[in-house]
VOPAGU-2260 file (C-alpha; in pm, 1 decimal, decimal comma):
REM VOPAGU-2260
SITE   aa  ch    i         X         Y         Z
SITE  MET   A    0    2604,2    2052,9    6897,1
SITE  LEU   A    1    2290,4    2227,1    6978,3
SITE  SER   A    2    2200,6    2001,6    7241,3
SITE  ILE   A    3    2536,6    2184,4    7446,9
SITE  TYR   A    4    2368,8    2523,5    7400,8
SITE  LYS   A    5    2022,5    2427,3    7536,2
SITE  SER   A    6    2213,0    2276,6    7821,1
SITE  LEU   A    7    2386,8    2614,4    7905,4
SITE  PHE   A    8    2044,2    2794,1    7875,5
SITE  ASN   A    9    1881,4    2571,5    8124,9
SITE  LYS   A   10    2148,2    2598,9    8361,2
SITE  ALA   A   11    2132,5    2987,2    8310,1
SITE  LYS   A   12    1766,9    2966,8    8392,1
SITE  SER   A   13    1807,4    2839,2    8740,0
SITE  GLY   A   14    2018,1    3115,1    8830,3
SITE  ASN   A   15    1936,1    3493,3    8853,7
SITE  GLY   A   16    1812,5    3744,5    8588,5
SITE  TYR   A   17    1535,3    3513,2    8440,1
SITE  SER   A   18    1403,0    3781,4    8191,0
SITE  LYS   A   19    1752,0    3770,7    8029,9
SITE  ILE   A   20    1777,9    3455,2    7990,3
SITE  GLU   A   21    1421,8    3432,9    7838,9
SITE  GLY   A   22    1554,6    3667,5    7572,6
SITE  LEU   A   23    1839,8    3443,9    7502,3
SITE  GLU   A   24    1641,6    3145,9    7463,8
SITE  ASP   A   25    1425,5    3307,3    7188,0
SITE  ILE   A   26    1772,3    3406,2    7029,0
SITE  TYR   A   27    1849,6    3038,7    7079,9
SITE  ASP   A   28    1523,7    2905,9    6911,7
SITE  ILE   A   29    1595,7    3136,8    6607,4
SITE  LEU   A   30    1910,1    3032,5    6574,0
SITE  LYS   A   31    1851,5    2665,4    6585,0
SITE  GLU   A   32    1569,7    2709,6    6329,9
SITE  ASN   A   33    1802,8    2893,7    6115,0
SITE  VAL   A   34    2087,4    2657,6    6158,2
SITE  THR   A   35    1847,9    2341,3    6086,9
SITE  HIS   A   36    1676,7    2472,6    5755,7
SITE  SER   A   37    2011,7    2617,7    5635,4
SITE  GLN   A   38    2152,8    2241,5    5673,2
SITE  GLU   A   39    1856,3    2106,0    5512,4
SITE  LEU   A   40    1886,8    2327,3    5193,8
SITE  LEU   A   41    2274,5    2228,0    5180,5
SITE  TYR   A   42    2212,4    1877,4    5267,0
SITE  ALA   A   43    2470,4    1916,2    5523,3
SITE  GLY   A   44    2499,2    1835,2    5905,4
SITE  SER   A   45    2735,7    1923,9    6159,0
SITE  TRP   A   46    2891,8    1710,4    6463,3
SITE  THR   A   47    3126,5    1792,1    6753,1
SITE  TYR   A   48    3358,4    1538,8    6942,6
SITE  ASP   A   49    3469,4    1605,6    7282,0
SITE  ILE   A   50    3835,9    1458,6    7306,5
SITE  GLY   A   51    3794,8    1435,2    7699,2
SITE  SER   A   52    3455,6    1240,5    7722,2
SITE  GLN   A   53    3485,9    1086,0    7373,8
SITE  ASP   A   54    3083,4    1161,3    7344,2
SITE  ILE   A   55    3002,6    1298,8    6993,9
SITE  PHE   A   56    2683,0    1527,1    6950,4
SITE  LEU   A   57    2512,1    1533,0    6593,0
SITE  THR   A   58    2280,8    1766,8    6435,7
SITE  ASP   A   59    1934,6    1635,9    6302,8
SITE  GLU   A   60    2056,5    1658,0    5965,6
SITE  ILE   A   61    2305,3    1386,7    6020,2
SITE  TYR   A   62    2060,3    1130,3    6101,7
SITE  LYS   A   63    1872,1    1233,6    5775,5
SITE  ILE   A   64    2182,3    1177,7    5540,8
SITE  PHE   A   65    2276,0     854,2    5708,4
SITE  GLU   A   66    1887,7     750,8    5738,7
SITE  SER   A   67    1927,9     660,5    6071,4
SITE  SER   A   68    1836,9     740,5    6424,8
SITE  PRO   A   69    2027,1     841,2    6742,5
SITE  GLU   A   70    2053,8     521,8    6881,2
SITE  ASP   A   71    2251,8     396,9    6586,6
SITE  PHE   A   72    2535,3     593,6    6685,8
SITE  GLY   A   73    2516,9     590,1    7049,4
SITE  ASN   A   74    2732,4     913,0    7102,5
SITE  LYS   A   75    3027,7     743,6    6986,7
SITE  LEU   A   76    3262,8     815,8    6712,9
SITE  ASP   A   77    3376,0     461,7    6617,4
SITE  ASN   A   78    3002,8     375,2    6529,1
SITE  PHE   A   79    3048,8     588,5    6220,5
SITE  LEU   A   80    3245,0     306,3    6063,0
SITE  ASP   A   81    2945,9      84,2    6086,7
SITE  PHE   A   82    2800,1     305,5    5764,4
SITE  ILE   A   83    3132,0     349,3    5549,7
SITE  HIS   A   84    3141,6     177,0    5229,7
SITE  PRO   A   85    3366,5    -141,5    5265,3
SITE  ASP   A   86    3621,5       0,7    5009,0
SITE  ASP   A   87    3677,7     321,2    5207,5
SITE  LYS   A   88    3657,9     183,6    5568,6
SITE  GLU   A   89    4036,8     142,1    5596,6
SITE  ARG   A   90    4096,1     486,6    5494,8
SITE  ILE   A   91    3830,0     612,7    5708,2
SITE  ARG   A   92    3932,5     432,6    6003,4
SITE  ILE   A   93    4264,8     561,3    6011,8
SITE  VAL   A   94    4110,1     927,1    5985,8
SITE  THR   A   95    3903,9     844,2    6294,1
SITE  GLU   A   96    4199,7     736,7    6506,4
SITE  GLU   A   97    4362,2    1078,8    6415,0
SITE  ILE   A   98    4054,1    1266,9    6506,2
SITE  LYS   A   99    4036,4    1111,7    6854,1
SITE  ASP   A  100    4382,6    1244,5    6921,0
SITE  GLY   A  101    4291,9    1562,7    6744,1
SITE  ARG   A  102    4627,5    1532,7    6553,1
SITE  ARG   A  103    4496,9    1706,6    6237,8
SITE  GLN   A  104    4226,6    1852,3    6032,8
SITE  HIS   A  105    4084,4    1677,8    5717,4
SITE  ASN   A  106    3896,0    1748,3    5408,5
SITE  LEU   A  107    3791,5    1415,5    5266,7
SITE  GLU   A  108    3528,3    1228,4    5047,2
SITE  TYR   A  109    3409,7     880,0    5115,2
SITE  ARG   A  110    3095,5     659,3    5050,5
SITE  ILE   A  111    2847,7     541,7    5311,3
SITE  ILE   A  112    2595,2     219,8    5291,1
SITE  THR   A  113    2285,8     410,9    5484,0
SITE  ARG   A  114    2049,1     188,0    5691,3
SITE  SER   A  115    1810,6     158,5    5408,9
SITE  GLY   A  116    2073,1      45,9    5175,8
SITE  ASN   A  117    2136,1     325,3    4985,4
SITE  GLU   A  118    2502,8     426,0    4884,8
SITE  LYS   A  119    2586,0     785,8    4918,6
SITE  TYR   A  120    2913,5    1004,9    4871,1
SITE  LEU   A  121    2979,1    1254,7    5139,9
SITE  GLN   A  122    3230,9    1522,4    5163,4
SITE  GLU   A  123    3366,1    1595,4    5514,2
SITE  LYS   A  124    3554,9    1864,8    5640,3
SITE  THR   A  125    3684,7    1901,2    6017,1
SITE  LYS   A  126    3832,5    2145,9    6261,3
SITE  VAL   A  127    4045,8    2106,3    6579,6
SITE  LEU   A  128    3940,0    2345,6    6859,4
SITE  CYS   A  129    4225,7    2401,9    7133,1
SITE  ASP   A  130    4257,6    2564,0    7446,7
SITE  ASP   A  131    4474,3    2850,2    7543,8
SITE  GLU   A  132    4756,1    2645,0    7528,9
SITE  LYS   A  133    4714,2    2484,8    7216,0
SITE  ASN   A  134    4601,7    2131,7    7366,8
SITE  PRO   A  135    4322,8    2001,3    7128,4
SITE  LEU   A  136    3984,3    2005,4    7308,8
SITE  LYS   A  137    3723,8    1943,3    7055,0
SITE  ILE   A  138    3676,5    1852,0    6689,2
SITE  VAL   A  139    3413,7    2007,4    6486,8
SITE  GLY   A  140    3310,6    1863,6    6147,8
SITE  VAL   A  141    3057,5    1930,2    5868,2
SITE  ILE   A  142    2923,4    1660,3    5667,8
SITE  GLN   A  143    2762,8    1737,0    5332,5
SITE  ASP   A  144    2580,7    1491,4    5083,6
SITE  ILE   A  145    2737,6    1498,9    4745,5
SITE  THR   A  146    2567,7    1224,5    4598,8
SITE  ARG   A  147    2402,0    1413,9    4325,9
SITE  LEU   A  148    2677,7    1616,9    4233,3
SITE  LYS   A  149    2912,6    1307,3    4210,8
SITE  ILE   A  150    2656,3    1103,1    3988,1
SITE  MET   A  151    2665,0    1396,8    3777,4
SITE  GLU   A  152    3053,9    1419,0    3794,7
SITE  ASN   A  153    3092,9    1050,1    3715,2
SITE  ASN   A  154    2836,2    1068,7    3435,7
SITE  LEU   A  155    3025,9    1364,2    3272,2
SITE  LYS   A  156    3349,7    1192,7    3311,6
SITE  SER   A  157    3212,0     869,7    3161,9
SITE  ILE   A  158    3078,4    1071,8    2870,4
SITE  GLY   A  159    3401,0    1256,8    2817,1
SITE  GLU   A  160    3595,1     926,6    2805,6
SITE  ASP   A  161    3359,6     758,2    2546,4
SITE  LEU   A  162    3290,8    1112,8    2333,3
SITE  ASP   A  163    3545,9    1042,5    2075,9
SITE  GLN   A  164    3409,3     684,5    2054,5
SITE  LEU   A  165    3048,5     786,9    2030,6
SITE  GLN   A  166    3146,0    1060,8    1806,8
SITE  GLU   A  167    3328,1     807,4    1555,4
SITE  VAL   A  168    3039,8     584,9    1572,8
SITE  ALA   A  169    2790,7     845,5    1451,3
SITE  GLY   A  170    3013,1    1017,5    1257,7
SITE  VAL   A  171    2976,2    1341,6    1390,8
SITE  GLY   A  172    3254,1    1579,5    1522,5
SITE  THR   A  173    3208,9    1878,8    1738,6
SITE  CYS   A  174    3369,6    2216,2    1663,8
SITE  LYS   A  175    3430,0    2586,4    1844,8
SITE  TYR   A  176    3527,7    2918,7    1712,9
SITE  ASP   A  177    3680,6    3166,8    1899,4
SITE  ALA   A  178    3619,8    3490,8    1668,1
SITE  ARG   A  179    3817,7    3704,2    1927,3
SITE  ASN   A  180    4145,4    3513,7    1864,6
SITE  ASP   A  181    4035,8    3350,1    1500,9
SITE  GLU   A  182    4114,2    2997,5    1652,1
SITE  VAL   A  183    3942,1    2689,4    1593,4
SITE  TYR   A  184    3877,8    2384,9    1804,3
SITE  LEU   A  185    3793,5    2034,8    1646,9
SITE  SER   A  186    3702,0    1712,8    1814,0
SITE  LYS   A  187    3891,7    1395,1    1722,7
SITE  GLU   A  188    3631,1    1278,9    1461,9
SITE  ALA   A  189    3592,5    1649,6    1338,8
SITE  LEU   A  190    3977,4    1641,1    1249,8
SITE  LYS   A  191    3925,6    1296,3    1066,2
SITE  ILE   A  192    3625,7    1422,0     883,8
SITE  PHE   A  193    3820,3    1738,6     771,7
SITE  GLY   A  194    4115,3    1534,5     704,4
SITE  ILE   A  195    4365,9    1747,8     885,4
SITE  ASP   A  196    4569,1    1718,4    1230,3
SITE  SER   A  197    4524,7    1924,0    1533,8
SITE  ILE   A  198    4804,5    2182,6    1437,4
SITE  GLN   A  199    4615,9    2264,2    1084,7
SITE  SER   A  200    4322,3    2337,3    1261,2
SITE  LYS   A  201    4489,5    2617,0    1476,5
SITE  ARG   A  202    4557,0    2829,3    1142,2
SITE  GLY   A  203    4215,0    3010,7    1161,7
SITE  ALA   A  204    3885,1    2993,7     993,2
SITE  ASP   A  205    3992,3    3083,0     640,4
SITE  SER   A  206    4215,0    2819,4     619,7
SITE  LEU   A  207    3925,5    2568,9     727,9
SITE  ILE   A  208    3715,7    2719,4     448,6
SITE  LYS   A  209    3987,4    2653,1     192,1
SITE  LEU   A  210    3977,5    2296,5     236,4
SITE  VAL   A  211    3579,6    2302,1     101,1
SITE  ASP   A  212    3497,3    2262,1    -260,8
SITE  PRO   A  213    3573,0    2615,0    -425,7
SITE  LYS   A  214    3213,6    2591,3    -560,7
SITE  ASP   A  215    3083,4    2566,1    -180,6
SITE  GLN   A  216    3336,7    2809,5     -27,5
SITE  ALA   A  217    3117,6    3126,2     -54,6
SITE  LYS   A  218    2819,0    2954,4     108,6
SITE  ALA   A  219    3054,7    2851,3     384,7
SITE  ARG   A  220    3166,2    3207,8     448,8
SITE  ARG   A  221    2800,9    3331,5     426,9
SITE  ALA   A  222    2725,3    3105,4     707,8
SITE  LEU   A  223    3010,5    3193,6     914,1
SITE  GLU   A  224    2916,4    3570,0     874,6
SITE  ASN   A  225    2569,8    3534,0     940,0
SITE  CYS   A  226    2639,0    3310,8    1255,4
SITE  LEU   A  227    2847,7    3575,2    1387,6
SITE  LYS   A  228    2544,4    3817,5    1342,7
SITE  GLY   A  229    2326,4    3570,4    1552,4
SITE  LYS   A  230    2201,0    3355,6    1273,2
SITE  SER   A  231    2243,2    2944,5    1338,4
SITE  TYR   A  232    2313,7    2741,5    1026,7
SITE  SER   A  233    2272,9    2411,2     869,2
SITE  ILE   A  234    2455,5    2369,2     520,0
SITE  LYS   A  235    2589,7    2068,7     301,1
SITE  LEU   A  236    2931,8    2107,0     192,6
SITE  ARG   A  237    3195,4    1912,7      -7,5
SITE  ILE   A  238    3549,9    1833,3      87,5
SITE  PRO   A  239    3769,2    1743,5    -224,2
SITE  GLN   A  240    3976,1    1403,0    -174,1
SITE  ASP   A  241    4305,9    1303,4    -310,9
SITE  ASP   A  242    4162,9    1065,0    -538,7
SITE  GLY   A  243    3937,2    1295,3    -692,1
SITE  THR   A  244    3625,1    1203,0    -514,8
SITE  SER   A  245    3431,0    1425,6    -270,8
SITE  LYS   A  246    3344,6    1401,0      82,4
SITE  TYR   A  247    3007,6    1520,4     153,4
SITE  LEU   A  248    2932,1    1644,9     539,0
SITE  VAL   A  249    2666,0    1866,0     687,1
SITE  ALA   A  250    2770,1    2157,1     919,6
SITE  LYS   A  251    2544,5    2313,6    1161,3
SITE  GLY   A  252    2629,3    2595,2    1404,6
SITE  ASN   A  253    2468,3    2844,7    1663,9
SITE  PRO   A  254    2643,5    3155,6    1786,9
SITE  LEU   A  255    2838,6    3173,5    2109,2
SITE  TYR   A  256    2778,9    3409,1    2365,6
SITE  ASN   A  257    2989,4    3547,5    2658,1
SITE  GLY   A  258    2719,1    3532,5    2899,8
SITE  GLY   A  259    2571,2    3865,5    2785,4
SITE  ASP   A  260    2462,5    3964,5    2452,1
SITE  ASN   A  261    2816,1    3969,0    2259,4
SITE  ILE   A  262    2896,8    3719,8    2005,7
SITE  ILE   A  263    3243,4    3562,1    2057,1
SITE  GLY   A  264    3215,9    3302,6    1828,1
SITE  LEU   A  265    3044,7    2973,0    1742,7
SITE  MET   A  266    2965,0    2612,4    1847,7
SITE  GLY   A  267    2857,3    2351,8    1587,9
SITE  THR   A  268    2879,3    1998,4    1459,6
SITE  VAL   A  269    3009,0    1844,7    1147,6
SITE  GLN   A  270    2873,1    1483,3    1018,3
SITE  ASP   A  271    3008,8    1301,3     754,8
SITE  ILE   A  272    2706,9    1212,6     533,2
SITE  THR   A  273    2910,6    1074,1     204,4
SITE  LYS   A  274    2760,6     722,1     219,2
SITE  HIS   A  275    2396,3     869,2     232,5
SITE  GLU   A  276    2472,1    1143,0     -23,6
SITE  LEU   A  277    2610,1     871,7    -260,3
SITE  LEU   A  278    2321,3     639,3    -195,2
SITE  GLN   A  279    2113,5     941,6    -263,0
SITE  LEU   A  280    2291,4    1016,1    -605,2
SITE  LYS   A  281    2259,6     676,1    -714,2
SITE  LEU   A  282    1870,0     651,0    -615,2
SITE  GLU   A  283    1828,3     972,1    -833,7
SITE  TYR   A  284    1999,0     828,0   -1106,2
SITE  GLU   A  285    1828,4     519,5   -1086,5
SITE  TYR   A  286    1497,2     707,7   -1080,9
SITE  ARG   A  287    1576,1     882,2   -1375,9
SITE  ARG   A  288    1692,5     583,3   -1562,7
SITE  PHE   A  289    1354,3     423,8   -1439,0
SITE  SER   A  290    1162,0     746,0   -1549,5
SITE  TYR   A  291    1319,2     691,3   -1864,8
SITE  ALA   A  292    1212,2     333,4   -1898,7
SITE  GLU   A  293     852,6     418,1   -1826,3
SITE  SER   A  294     815,2     663,9   -2084,0
SITE  MET   A  295     971,5     451,7   -2370,5
SITE  ILE   A  296     736,7     138,0   -2291,3
SITE  LYS   A  297     432,4     420,5   -2195,0
SITE  MET   A  298     395,6     233,1   -1850,2
SITE  GLY   A  299     344,8     407,0   -1525,6
SITE  SER   A  300     393,2     302,2   -1139,4
SITE  TRP   A  301     183,6     370,9    -828,3
SITE  GLU   A  302     190,7     285,1    -463,8
SITE  PHE   A  303     -42,5     330,6    -199,0
SITE  ASN   A  304     103,2     292,8     181,8
SITE  LEU   A  305    -148,9     137,0     393,4
SITE  GLY   A  306      -0,1     267,6     711,4
SITE  ASP   A  307      40,8     645,6     668,9
SITE  GLY   A  308    -168,2     681,1     369,6
SITE  ARG   A  309      87,3     834,7     157,2
SITE  PHE   A  310      13,0     777,1    -223,4
SITE  SER   A  311     287,8     830,8    -495,3
SITE  LEU   A  312     246,7     799,3    -890,9
SITE  SER   A  313     523,2     791,4   -1153,8
SITE  LYS   A  314     607,1    1081,2   -1393,6
SITE  GLU   A  315     472,7     832,0   -1672,0
SITE  GLY   A  316     159,6     804,0   -1457,8
SITE  TYR   A  317     137,2    1181,9   -1460,1
SITE  ARG   A  318     162,4    1185,6   -1824,3
SITE  ILE   A  319     -83,2     925,8   -1874,7
SITE  PHE   A  320    -364,1    1120,0   -1694,8
SITE  GLY   A  321    -254,3    1424,6   -1880,4
SITE  LEU   A  322    -135,8    1604,2   -1579,2
SITE  ASP   A  323     164,2    1854,2   -1553,5
SITE  ASN   A  324     181,1    1918,8   -1180,0
SITE  GLU   A  325     302,8    1638,8   -1002,5
SITE  ASN   A  326     157,8    1757,6    -670,6
SITE  VAL   A  327    -227,3    1685,5    -808,8
SITE  VAL   A  328    -246,0    1348,9    -684,5
SITE  LYS   A  329    -162,0    1343,6    -320,4
SITE  SER   A  330    -399,1    1054,5    -192,0
SITE  TYR   A  331    -544,6     729,1    -295,7
SITE  GLU   A  332    -883,9     928,0    -296,9
SITE  ASP   A  333    -719,2    1172,6    -569,5
SITE  PHE   A  334    -625,5     866,4    -778,4
SITE  LEU   A  335    -939,8     697,6    -733,8
SITE  ALA   A  336   -1125,2    1022,2    -860,7
SITE  LYS   A  337    -944,8     995,4   -1201,3
SITE  ILE   A  338   -1115,1     645,3   -1262,7
SITE  HIS   A  339   -1415,4     651,8   -1433,0
SITE  PHE   A  340   -1717,8     625,7   -1168,3
SITE  GLU   A  341   -1852,0     303,7   -1289,0
SITE  ASP   A  342   -1523,7     136,5   -1256,3
SITE  ARG   A  343   -1371,2     266,3    -918,6
SITE  LYS   A  344   -1543,6       1,8    -707,6
SITE  LEU   A  345   -1344,5    -281,9    -917,8
SITE  LEU   A  346   -1031,1    -142,4    -775,7
SITE  ASP   A  347   -1171,9     -13,1    -443,1
SITE  ASP   A  348   -1279,6    -346,8    -370,3
SITE  ILE   A  349    -931,4    -492,6    -390,2
SITE  ILE   A  350    -794,2    -252,8    -152,2
SITE  LYS   A  351   -1063,8    -250,6      96,9
SITE  ASN   A  352   -1090,0    -644,7     127,3
SITE  ARG   A  353    -694,1    -654,0     112,8
SITE  GLU   A  354    -681,1    -881,5    -157,9
SITE  GLU   A  355    -334,9   -1028,6    -215,0
SITE  GLY   A  356    -329,1   -1015,3    -577,9
SITE  PRO   A  357    -189,7   -1001,9    -820,3
SITE  ALA   A  358    -501,7    -838,6   -1006,4
SITE  GLU   A  359    -577,0    -708,6   -1350,2
SITE  LEU   A  360    -795,5    -469,3   -1468,0
SITE  GLU   A  361    -891,0    -265,7   -1744,6
SITE  LEU   A  362   -1064,4      71,7   -1635,0
SITE  ARG   A  363   -1187,4     372,1   -1795,7
SITE  TYR   A  364   -1024,8     698,7   -1680,1
SITE  TYR   A  365   -1057,9    1075,8   -1703,1
SITE  ARG   A  366    -804,9    1274,8   -1883,4
SITE  ASN   A  367    -713,1    1612,2   -1778,6
SITE  ASP   A  368    -893,3    1771,7   -2071,2
SITE  GLY   A  369   -1238,0    1565,4   -1963,3
SITE  SER   A  370   -1212,7    1305,1   -2232,7
SITE  GLN   A  371   -1178,2     935,0   -2128,9
SITE  GLY   A  372    -924,0     677,4   -2200,1
SITE  ILE   A  373    -872,2     336,8   -2089,1
SITE  ILE   A  374    -571,3     190,7   -1862,0
SITE  TYR   A  375    -449,8    -176,6   -1794,7
SITE  LEU   A  376    -395,3    -191,5   -1408,2
SITE  LEU   A  377    -184,6    -442,0   -1264,9
SITE  THR   A  378    -176,8    -449,7    -862,9
SITE  GLU   A  379     -51,2    -644,6    -580,1
SITE  MET   A  380     -17,3    -641,3    -192,4
SITE  ILE   A  381     311,3    -579,3     -44,9
SITE  THR   A  382     341,3    -761,8     305,0
SITE  MET   A  383     643,8    -797,7     550,8
SITE  ASP   A  384     585,3   -1089,7     780,5
SITE  GLY   A  385     217,7   -1155,0     669,4
SITE  GLU   A  386     109,8    -786,2     771,4
SITE  PRO   A  387     -12,6    -563,1     484,1
SITE  LEU   A  388     220,6    -287,3     402,8
SITE  SER   A  389     115,0    -140,6      75,0
SITE  TYR   A  390     -24,9    -177,2    -270,3
SITE  TYR   A  391     208,9    -130,6    -560,7
SITE  GLY   A  392      87,0    -149,6    -910,7
SITE  ILE   A  393     160,0     -33,8   -1278,7
SITE  ILE   A  394     -57,7     162,0   -1536,9
SITE  GLN   A  395     -61,7     155,1   -1899,1
SITE  ASP   A  396    -278,7     361,8   -2143,9
SITE  ILE   A  397    -440,1      97,3   -2371,3
SITE  SER   A  398    -686,1     312,3   -2560,5
SITE  LYS   A  399    -546,4     315,1   -2883,1
SITE  GLU   A  400    -513,0     -54,1   -2862,2
SITE  LYS   A  401    -895,5     -88,6   -2753,2
SITE  GLU   A  402    -976,1     147,6   -3041,3
SITE  MET   A  403    -750,3    -104,3   -3278,4
SITE  GLU   A  404    -931,4    -417,6   -3139,9
SITE  LYS   A  405   -1296,4    -240,9   -3188,4
SITE  ALA   A  406   -1178,5    -142,9   -3537,0
SITE  LEU   A  407   -1062,0    -490,3   -3603,9
SITE  GLU   A  408   -1362,7    -665,4   -3457,5
SITE  LEU   A  409   -1570,8    -428,7   -3716,6
SITE  LYS   A  410   -1356,1    -557,6   -3984,8
SITE  ASN   A  411   -1389,2    -914,5   -3896,8
SITE  GLU   A  412   -1750,2    -885,7   -3824,4
SITE  GLU   A  413   -1790,9    -711,1   -4190,2
SITE  ILE   A  414   -1534,4    -999,8   -4331,7
SITE  ARG   A  415   -1780,8   -1277,1   -4194,5
SITE  LYS   A  416   -2086,9   -1089,6   -4333,2
SITE  ILE   A  417   -1910,7   -1121,9   -4686,0
SITE  GLN   A  418   -1811,5   -1459,7   -4648,6
SITE  LYS   A  419   -2161,2   -1577,3   -4577,2
SITE  ARG   A  420   -2287,5   -1365,4   -4868,8
SITE  TYR   A  421   -2027,7   -1567,5   -5072,6
SITE  GLU   A  422   -2105,8   -1879,1   -4914,7
SITE  VAL   A  423   -2463,6   -1879,7   -5008,2
SITE  LEU   A  424   -2366,1   -1767,2   -5340,9
SITE  VAL   A  425   -2132,0   -2052,4   -5404,6
SITE  SER   A  426   -2358,1   -2320,4   -5281,7
SITE  GLU   A  427   -2642,6   -2226,9   -5503,3
SITE  SER   A  428   -2431,1   -2240,1   -5811,3
SITE  LYS   A  429   -2402,1   -2566,2   -6021,5
SITE  ASP   A  430   -2023,8   -2476,3   -6108,2
SITE  VAL   A  431   -1739,4   -2627,9   -5906,2
SITE  PHE   A  432   -1524,9   -2330,8   -5737,3
SITE  GLN   A  433   -1177,7   -2429,5   -5625,8
SITE  ILE   A  434    -874,4   -2250,4   -5480,6
SITE  ILE   A  435    -533,9   -2423,0   -5510,1
SITE  GLU   A  436    -228,0   -2324,8   -5352,3
SITE  ARG   A  437      79,6   -2229,7   -5535,7
SITE  ASP   A  438     234,1   -2626,3   -5479,0
SITE  GLY   A  439     -73,6   -2732,2   -5665,3
SITE  LYS   A  440    -267,4   -2869,1   -5345,9
SITE  ILE   A  441    -653,7   -2794,6   -5314,7
SITE  LYS   A  442    -741,2   -2536,8   -5055,7
SITE  TYR   A  443   -1100,7   -2503,1   -5110,9
SITE  MET   A  444   -1346,5   -2684,7   -5321,4
SITE  SER   A  445   -1731,7   -2612,9   -5316,6
SITE  ARG   A  446   -1976,7   -2883,3   -5263,5
SITE  SER   A  447   -2124,3   -2882,2   -5614,0
SITE  VAL   A  448   -1841,2   -3109,6   -5702,5
SITE  GLU   A  449   -2001,6   -3375,9   -5500,6
SITE  HIS   A  450   -2267,5   -3386,7   -5797,6
SITE  ILE   A  451   -2043,6   -3344,0   -6070,3
SITE  LEU   A  452   -1748,2   -3542,2   -5976,4
SITE  GLY   A  453   -1896,7   -3781,3   -5702,3
SITE  TYR   A  454   -1616,6   -3682,0   -5445,7
SITE  LYS   A  455   -1688,0   -3531,5   -5125,4
SITE  THR   A  456   -1507,7   -3192,5   -5036,5
SITE  GLU   A  457   -1313,6   -3329,4   -4730,3
SITE  GLU   A  458   -1171,3   -3605,5   -4969,6
SITE  LEU   A  459   -1009,9   -3348,5   -5195,7
SITE  ILE   A  460    -896,0   -3071,4   -4968,4
SITE  GLY   A  461    -518,6   -3109,4   -4940,6
SITE  LYS   A  462    -484,7   -3351,2   -5236,1
SITE  HIS   A  463    -277,9   -3243,4   -5567,8
SITE  ALA   A  464    -509,9   -3083,9   -5841,9
SITE  GLY   A  465    -348,4   -3337,3   -6076,5
SITE  PHE   A  466    -583,5   -3596,3   -5897,1
SITE  LEU   A  467    -890,4   -3484,0   -6066,3
């Protein structure tokens, strides 16, 4: 099209009034620059088809869109068909014939395959230009590359079609509240979570809140009121079920604005977390049972995660060390600091050398009051696919047992000394000493019997005393 204008200017140059033509040429250059950049910004090009000569004139942006050159078109309308997507070619062929005759104007979408092999979506609008007698002379058209918009449209359409299924898989529903009309809009999954149909959801926010456990209704109302004042929320709610159980859900929401500063409602999500919540409650129950069992047998447990360095110590473990604040032992280093400095290496070598175990240790430790005790520690490495994950262990305070062992050892030593003195006394005596069981069997006989009766003591042990 710009080529036609340029031709007219060249012809005008050869006539009179050259200075005026120069001014017009400047205007032409400005218009050309303006049109060229405008079409680039709009991803659009234009064309003109002369019905009489059957020639077509294209702007540079057309070539960019088709990723082609003027030689690919040869100024002929039919050459457009070479670029049309196979699925759209027959439809566009019919339109091309209508364009040639100037029968009617068009507004259509179609796909092309560029010279580089890229698929693009185009939108084309045409207009028929007629003479004074309304005979068609030319067709002008505008082609716009709408590939980006079309891909976004198709993506949104695909997401929209799959949204209900995706929400069902995730257990998450969406909701919208129109505060101006007190209307609630719930997705299919949200209706399922609340256990209602779409008609029930139209009864307003308060009717929805009444579905919530009475103990949670005040919390739900506060969240709604605060959200309408501009504050987001994330709350956990319970929905009573007909069988007496409860459904647990997490509701989240943000204020919905009208484009300015006025809040007109809220947008949010609801997620069914019943399985997770019931599992959490079961874990908490089992943890309480485990803690109770630990306290009964006076045994604690600990775990050291080798990946992230987390260290955990059970309640009974804290009791053994005489600690009240469960945040005191936050790391393996904190735990090691409770062990007597001369015994730390015994445990630390196992950890550093990644010994699999199980390993049993008796370690001295420091109580919170500064006194010392002794713990029995059993530890073993936890692995997955041969890779070390953590060390798990149990600890038991054996201080009293060790004290009793020490006292018993002292008693035994004292008994051994008494026995030794007694044996010396008996061995030096000429009298026969014997110990007889209740059944009359000889349990002990002093060696003096060998001189008096002529029997060895070994021969008499276990025999009946009447034998003598």
